[in-house]
C-alpha positions as CSV (number, residue, x, y, z in Angstrom):
1,M,-3.6,14.7,23.9
2,K,-5.5,15.9,20.8
3,F,-8.8,14.3,19.5
4,N,-7.5,11.8,17.0
5,T,-4.7,10.7,19.2
6,A,-7.2,10.2,22.1
7,L,-9.4,8.1,19.9
8,L,-6.5,5.6,19.4
9,H,-4.8,5.7,22.8
10,D,-7.0,7.2,25.6
11,G,-8.8,4.6,27.8
12,V,-6.8,1.7,26.2
13,D,-4.9,-0.8,28.4
14,K,-1.8,-1.8,26.5
15,R,-1.1,-4.5,29.1
16,E,-3.6,-6.9,27.3
17,K,-2.5,-10.5,28.2
18,Y,-1.3,-11.5,24.7
19,G,-0.4,-8.0,23.4
20,S,-3.5,-7.6,21.2
21,T,-3.9,-4.0,20.0
22,L,-7.7,-4.4,20.2
23,T,-9.5,-5.9,23.2
24,P,-10.6,-9.4,22.2
25,I,-14.2,-10.3,21.9
26,Y,-15.1,-12.0,25.1
27,Q,-18.1,-13.9,23.6
28,T,-19.3,-15.6,26.7
29,S,-22.4,-15.4,28.8
30,A,-20.8,-15.9,32.2
31,F,-17.3,-16.0,33.9
32,F,-15.7,-18.7,36.0
33,Q,-14.4,-17.7,39.4
34,E,-11.9,-19.6,41.6
35,S,-14.2,-19.7,44.7
36,A,-17.8,-19.2,45.8
37,E,-16.5,-16.4,47.9
38,D,-15.0,-14.6,44.9
39,L,-18.3,-14.9,43.0
40,E,-20.2,-13.6,46.0
41,G,-17.9,-10.6,46.2
42,I,-18.4,-9.8,42.5
43,F,-22.2,-10.1,42.7
44,A,-22.2,-7.9,45.8
45,G,-20.1,-5.3,44.1
46,K,-17.4,-5.6,46.7
47,N,-14.8,-7.2,44.5
48,P,-13.7,-6.3,40.9
49,G,-14.4,-8.8,38.2
50,Y,-17.0,-10.3,35.9
51,C,-19.8,-12.7,36.5
52,Y,-22.3,-12.3,33.7
53,T,-22.2,-10.4,30.4
54,R,-25.7,-8.8,31.0
55,V,-24.0,-7.1,34.0
56,Q,-20.6,-6.4,32.5
57,N,-18.1,-7.8,30.1
58,P,-14.4,-7.0,29.5
59,T,-14.9,-6.1,25.8
60,I,-17.8,-3.8,26.7
61,A,-15.9,-2.3,29.7
62,V,-13.0,-1.2,27.5
63,F,-15.4,0.5,25.0
64,E,-17.2,2.2,27.9
65,N,-13.9,3.5,29.2
66,R,-12.8,4.8,25.9
67,I,-16.1,6.7,25.4
68,N,-15.9,8.0,29.0
69,K,-12.4,9.4,28.4
70,L,-13.5,10.9,25.1
71,E,-16.6,12.6,26.7
72,G,-14.8,13.7,29.9
73,G,-17.2,12.0,32.2
74,I,-16.9,9.9,35.4
75,G,-18.6,6.8,34.0
76,S,-20.2,5.4,30.8
77,V,-22.7,2.6,30.3
78,A,-23.1,0.9,26.9
79,T,-26.5,-0.4,25.8
80,A,-28.2,-2.5,23.2
81,S,-29.3,0.5,21.1
82,G,-29.4,4.3,21.1
83,M,-33.1,4.1,22.2
84,A,-32.1,1.8,25.1
85,A,-29.6,4.4,26.2
86,I,-32.3,7.1,26.2
87,F,-34.7,4.8,28.0
88,N,-32.2,3.8,30.7
89,A,-30.9,7.4,31.1
90,L,-34.4,8.7,31.8
91,T,-36.0,5.9,33.8
92,N,-32.9,5.6,36.0
93,I,-34.3,8.7,37.9
94,L,-38.0,9.1,36.8
95,M,-41.1,7.7,38.3
96,S,-44.8,8.0,37.8
97,G,-45.9,11.6,38.2
98,D,-42.6,13.1,37.0
99,E,-42.3,15.4,34.0
100,I,-39.7,16.1,31.3
101,V,-39.2,19.4,29.6
102,S,-37.9,18.7,26.1
103,S,-37.1,20.5,22.9
104,A,-39.8,19.7,20.4
105,S,-37.3,19.2,17.5
106,L,-36.4,15.6,18.3
107,Y,-35.8,12.4,16.4
108,G,-39.1,10.7,15.7
109,G,-38.1,7.6,17.6
110,T,-37.5,9.6,20.8
111,I,-40.9,11.3,20.5
112,D,-42.4,7.8,20.2
113,L,-40.5,6.7,23.3
114,F,-41.7,9.7,25.3
115,R,-45.3,8.8,24.2
116,D,-44.7,5.3,25.6
117,L,-43.5,6.8,28.9
118,E,-46.9,8.5,29.3
119,N,-48.3,5.0,29.9
120,F,-46.2,4.9,33.0
121,G,-47.3,8.3,34.2
122,I,-44.3,10.2,32.9
123,K,-45.3,13.3,31.0
124,T,-43.2,15.3,28.5
125,R,-43.8,19.1,27.9
126,Y,-42.4,20.1,24.6
127,V,-41.0,23.6,24.0
128,Q,-39.3,25.4,21.1
129,N,-35.6,24.8,21.3
130,N,-33.6,27.7,22.8
131,N,-36.8,29.6,23.7
132,K,-36.0,30.7,27.2
133,K,-39.5,31.9,28.1
134,E,-41.2,28.7,26.8
135,I,-38.7,26.6,28.7
136,E,-39.1,28.5,32.0
137,D,-42.9,28.5,31.7
138,A,-42.9,24.7,31.2
139,I,-40.9,23.9,34.4
140,N,-42.9,23.1,37.5
141,E,-42.5,21.2,40.7
142,R,-42.9,17.8,38.9
143,T,-40.2,18.6,36.4
144,K,-37.1,16.3,36.9
145,L,-34.9,17.0,33.9
146,I,-34.5,19.0,30.7
147,Y,-33.8,17.2,27.4
148,A,-32.6,18.2,24.0
149,E,-30.5,17.2,21.0
150,T,-27.3,19.1,20.2
151,I,-28.3,19.1,16.5
152,G,-31.9,18.2,16.0
153,N,-32.6,15.3,13.7
154,P,-33.8,16.2,11.1
155,C,-34.6,19.8,12.0
156,L,-30.9,20.6,12.3
157,D,-31.5,23.3,14.9
158,V,-28.5,23.7,17.1
159,T,-29.0,23.9,20.9
160,D,-27.3,26.6,22.9
161,I,-26.1,24.1,25.5
162,D,-24.5,26.7,27.9
163,S,-27.7,28.7,28.1
164,L,-30.0,25.6,28.5
165,A,-27.7,24.3,31.2
166,A,-27.9,27.6,33.0
167,I,-31.7,27.4,33.0
168,A,-31.7,23.8,34.1
169,H,-29.3,24.3,37.0
170,S,-31.1,27.5,38.2
171,H,-34.1,25.2,38.8
172,G,-32.0,22.4,40.3
173,L,-32.5,20.2,37.3
174,P,-30.1,18.1,35.3
175,L,-29.6,18.6,31.5
176,F,-29.7,15.5,29.3
177,I,-28.3,16.0,25.8
178,D,-28.4,13.5,22.9
179,N,-25.2,14.3,21.0
180,T,-25.5,11.6,18.3
181,I,-25.6,13.9,15.3
182,A,-22.8,16.2,16.6
183,T,-20.6,13.6,18.3
184,P,-17.7,14.6,20.7
185,Y,-15.7,15.5,17.5
186,L,-17.9,18.7,17.2
187,V,-18.6,19.3,20.8
188,R,-18.1,17.8,24.3
189,V,-21.4,18.7,25.8
190,L,-20.4,18.0,29.3
191,D,-17.9,20.9,29.0
192,H,-20.8,23.2,28.2
193,G,-22.8,22.3,31.3
194,A,-24.8,19.2,30.3
195,D,-25.0,16.5,33.0
196,I,-25.8,13.4,31.0
197,V,-24.8,12.8,27.4
198,I,-26.3,10.1,25.2
199,N,-25.1,8.7,21.9
200,S,-26.4,6.2,19.5
201,T,-23.2,4.3,18.6
202,S,-25.0,3.0,15.5
203,K,-24.2,6.3,13.8
204,Y,-20.9,8.1,13.6
205,I,-19.1,6.2,16.4
206,N,-19.5,2.9,14.6
207,G,-19.4,4.5,11.1
208,S,-20.1,1.4,9.0
209,S,-23.7,0.5,9.8
210,N,-22.7,-2.9,11.0
211,A,-23.9,-2.8,14.7
212,I,-26.7,-1.3,16.7
213,G,-25.8,0.2,20.1
214,G,-25.9,3.1,22.4
215,V,-24.0,4.6,25.3
216,L,-24.6,7.2,28.0
217,T,-22.1,9.2,30.0
218,D,-22.4,10.9,33.4
219,G,-20.5,14.2,33.9
220,G,-20.5,13.7,37.6
221,K,-21.2,17.3,38.5
222,F,-24.9,17.3,39.2
223,K,-25.9,17.3,42.9
224,W,-28.4,14.5,43.2
225,T,-30.7,14.5,46.3
226,A,-32.9,11.7,47.6
227,E,-35.7,14.2,48.2
228,K,-36.0,15.2,44.6
229,Y,-34.9,11.9,43.1
230,P,-36.1,9.1,45.5
231,M,-35.1,6.5,42.9
232,L,-31.5,7.3,43.9
233,K,-32.0,7.3,47.7
234,D,-29.9,4.1,48.3
235,Y,-27.1,5.5,46.1
236,I,-26.7,9.1,47.3
237,K,-23.9,7.8,49.5
238,F,-21.8,7.4,46.4
239,G,-21.8,11.1,45.9
240,P,-21.1,12.1,42.2
241,F,-21.3,8.4,41.3
242,A,-24.9,8.0,42.6
243,Y,-26.5,8.1,39.1
244,I,-24.1,5.6,37.5
245,A,-24.1,3.4,40.6
246,R,-27.9,3.0,40.5
247,L,-27.8,2.4,36.8
248,R,-25.2,-0.3,37.0
249,A,-26.7,-2.0,40.0
250,G,-30.3,-1.6,39.0
251,L,-31.9,-0.8,35.7
252,Q,-29.0,-1.8,33.4
253,R,-28.7,-5.2,35.1
254,N,-32.5,-5.8,35.5
255,A,-33.8,-4.5,32.2
256,G,-31.1,-6.4,30.3
257,A,-30.6,-4.0,27.4
258,C,-26.9,-4.5,27.4
259,M,-24.5,-4.1,24.5
260,A,-23.2,-7.3,22.9
261,P,-19.4,-8.0,23.1
262,Q,-19.3,-8.2,19.3
263,T,-20.9,-4.8,19.0
264,A,-18.5,-3.3,21.5
265,Y,-15.6,-4.7,19.4
266,L,-17.0,-3.3,16.1
267,N,-17.6,0.1,17.8
268,Q,-14.0,0.2,19.0
269,I,-12.8,-0.3,15.5
270,G,-15.1,2.5,14.2
271,L,-14.2,4.8,17.1
272,E,-10.6,5.0,16.0
273,T,-11.4,6.6,12.7
274,M,-14.3,8.8,13.8
275,G,-12.3,12.0,13.8
276,L,-11.1,11.4,10.2
277,R,-14.5,10.4,9.0
278,M,-16.3,13.4,10.7
279,E,-13.7,15.8,9.3
280,R,-14.4,14.5,5.7
281,Q,-18.2,14.1,6.2
282,C,-18.6,17.6,7.6
283,A,-16.5,19.1,4.7
284,N,-18.5,17.1,2.1
285,A,-21.8,18.2,3.7
286,A,-20.8,21.9,3.6
287,A,-19.8,21.6,0.0
288,L,-22.9,19.8,-1.1
289,A,-25.2,22.1,0.8
290,K,-23.6,25.2,-0.7
291,H,-23.7,23.8,-4.2
292,I,-27.4,22.9,-4.1
293,H,-28.2,26.2,-2.3
294,D,-26.4,28.3,-5.0
295,K,-27.5,26.3,-8.1
296,Y,-31.1,25.4,-7.3
297,P,-32.9,28.4,-5.8
298,S,-36.3,26.6,-5.8
299,V,-34.9,24.1,-3.3
300,I,-34.9,25.0,0.4
301,V,-31.5,23.9,1.8
302,N,-31.1,23.5,5.5
303,F,-27.6,23.1,6.9
304,P,-26.2,24.9,10.0
305,G,-23.1,25.8,8.1
306,L,-24.9,28.1,5.7
307,E,-25.1,31.7,6.7
308,S,-28.7,31.6,5.7
309,S,-29.5,29.1,8.5
310,K,-31.3,30.6,11.5
311,W,-29.0,28.4,13.7
312,H,-25.7,29.4,12.1
313,D,-24.7,31.8,14.9
314,T,-25.4,29.2,17.6
315,A,-23.6,26.6,15.6
316,K,-20.5,28.8,15.3
317,K,-20.6,29.3,19.1
318,I,-21.1,25.6,20.1
319,L,-19.5,23.5,17.3
320,N,-15.9,23.1,16.5
321,G,-14.4,21.6,13.3
322,G,-17.6,21.6,11.2
323,Y,-21.3,21.9,11.2
324,G,-22.3,18.3,11.1
325,A,-22.8,16.0,8.2
326,I,-26.5,16.1,7.6
327,V,-28.3,18.3,5.0
328,T,-32.0,18.5,4.4
329,L,-33.8,19.6,1.3
330,R,-37.4,20.7,0.7
331,V,-38.2,20.2,-2.9
332,G,-41.8,21.3,-3.2
333,S,-43.9,18.1,-2.8
334,K,-43.8,14.5,-1.5
335,E,-44.0,13.3,-5.1
336,K,-40.9,15.3,-6.1
337,A,-39.1,14.1,-2.9
338,Y,-39.8,10.5,-3.8
339,K,-38.7,11.0,-7.4
340,L,-35.5,12.7,-6.4
341,L,-34.7,9.9,-3.9
342,N,-35.3,7.3,-6.6
343,L,-33.1,9.1,-9.1
344,L,-30.0,9.2,-7.0
345,E,-27.5,6.5,-7.9
346,L,-24.7,6.8,-5.3
347,A,-26.8,7.5,-2.2
348,Y,-28.4,4.6,-0.3
349,R,-32.1,4.8,0.5
350,L,-32.1,3.6,4.1
351,S,-32.8,4.6,7.7
352,N,-29.6,5.5,9.3
353,V,-27.0,8.3,9.5
354,G,-23.3,8.4,10.1
355,D,-22.3,5.7,7.6
356,T,-19.2,6.1,5.4
357,K,-21.6,6.0,2.5
358,T,-24.1,8.8,1.7
359,L,-27.6,7.9,2.9
360,V,-31.0,9.5,2.0
361,I,-34.5,9.1,3.4
362,H,-37.9,10.7,3.4
363,P,-38.4,11.4,7.2
364,A,-42.2,12.1,7.1
365,S,-43.0,8.5,5.9
366,T,-40.3,6.7,7.9
367,I,-38.6,7.9,11.1
368,S,-41.4,10.4,11.9
369,L,-44.2,8.2,10.6
370,H,-45.9,7.9,14.0
371,S,-45.6,11.6,15.0
372,T,-48.6,13.9,14.8
373,D,-48.7,16.7,12.3
374,K,-48.0,19.2,15.0
375,Q,-45.0,17.1,16.2
376,K,-43.7,16.8,12.7
377,E,-43.8,20.5,12.1
378,A,-42.1,21.2,15.4
379,A,-39.4,18.7,14.5
380,G,-38.9,20.3,11.0
381,V,-40.4,17.3,9.2
382,F,-42.5,18.1,6.1
383,D,-43.9,16.0,3.3
384,D,-41.4,17.4,0.8
385,L,-38.3,17.0,3.0
386,I,-35.4,14.8,2.2
387,R,-32.6,14.1,4.8
388,I,-29.1,13.5,3.5
389,S,-26.5,11.9,5.7
390,V,-23.4,12.8,3.8
391,G,-20.6,10.2,3.5
392,I,-16.9,10.2,2.7
393,E,-17.1,9.8,-1.0
394,D,-15.3,12.3,-3.3
395,V,-17.6,15.3,-3.0
396,E,-17.3,15.9,-6.8
397,D,-19.1,12.6,-7.4
398,L,-21.8,13.4,-4.8
399,I,-22.4,16.7,-6.4
400,A,-22.6,15.1,-9.9
401,D,-25.0,12.5,-8.6
402,F,-27.4,15.2,-7.2
403,D,-27.0,17.3,-10.3
404,R,-28.0,14.4,-12.5
405,A,-31.0,13.7,-10.3
406,F,-32.1,17.4,-10.3
407,V,-31.8,17.6,-14.1
408,K,-33.9,14.5,-14.6
409,L,-36.4,15.7,-12.0
410,S,-36.7,19.0,-13.9
411,E,-37.2,17.2,-17.2
412,D,-39.9,14.9,-15.8
413,S,-41.8,17.8,-14.2
């Protein structure tokens, strides 16, 4: 079935007890069982069922199944946030002394997390995205995975996933891709060779900024070995399910960063309109980017859909149905950036992307605040940069709002 139909019907069990078209919110901490033997079987993983929401919950399970069908994986695990999804995805296989090779153009929060991992003896080697030589040179015997974002936030560089997967697999390494900014609407990264895909559900999946969450999906094609990944030694017997099996039985259960049932419910509501929202948001972003690019030559407009973008060709190759819904502007100085942000009337000044409403932020002083100057530059973050997460408003109104702001900025300069 096609994308929007799949959003509504794939992974949904229509045999719900009372005929509800949405899985109810099972807002409970634990679940009664008929016998001690039944409870023992569930705890041991021998019987299906639910015992404790930190481990699994019916509302969350349906959301995970819908995401898994959408991504084309063998299993998905929902978490308390996008950052929890990244942390769980990595530490499910990493231990002290291991290394990550990662694109340097990452979301600032991810860079902060990688810095925290250094305290546990896990090092990250940053490379220029899509630079084959840099990537190859960074790989050594301690490397355990390669990491990148499909569309860098806020750099907006586009990863050549097929090429990166080929490099990773030639070294016997899995490829982990954060697909939050692109979403499965633009690309199913597992189909391009990625092994683990991560999404912050707080963004385009949810769509209304009303719940924080994350989810990761295993493609099931990577050949895990106990020799290279000793954390999985007790789970290799599960074959392609080794990674998910350890995550379910170990880290996800023990760390406790599970998604809440209420969040899973809200995400399911958002998921059903994600295709329609993404179609509109991508179209609006393209129109807004072109308008500012053509009308204000002093402003540096970054958007993969513009032919002037250095990542346009890769975006055409990888993405389908649009070029994302984020645009960045460089306006000349931090002072001008702040003035422009404050002059906008429709756009909300807040730290998120993927909302139905247009959102704007100054990344250098917010999401990349703790990054070094070198890390900011590599991630495409500059003092005069504004990030725009384009919403579903009538694009004429968005353009008029930015035109008013630019005129006022010019008059005040």
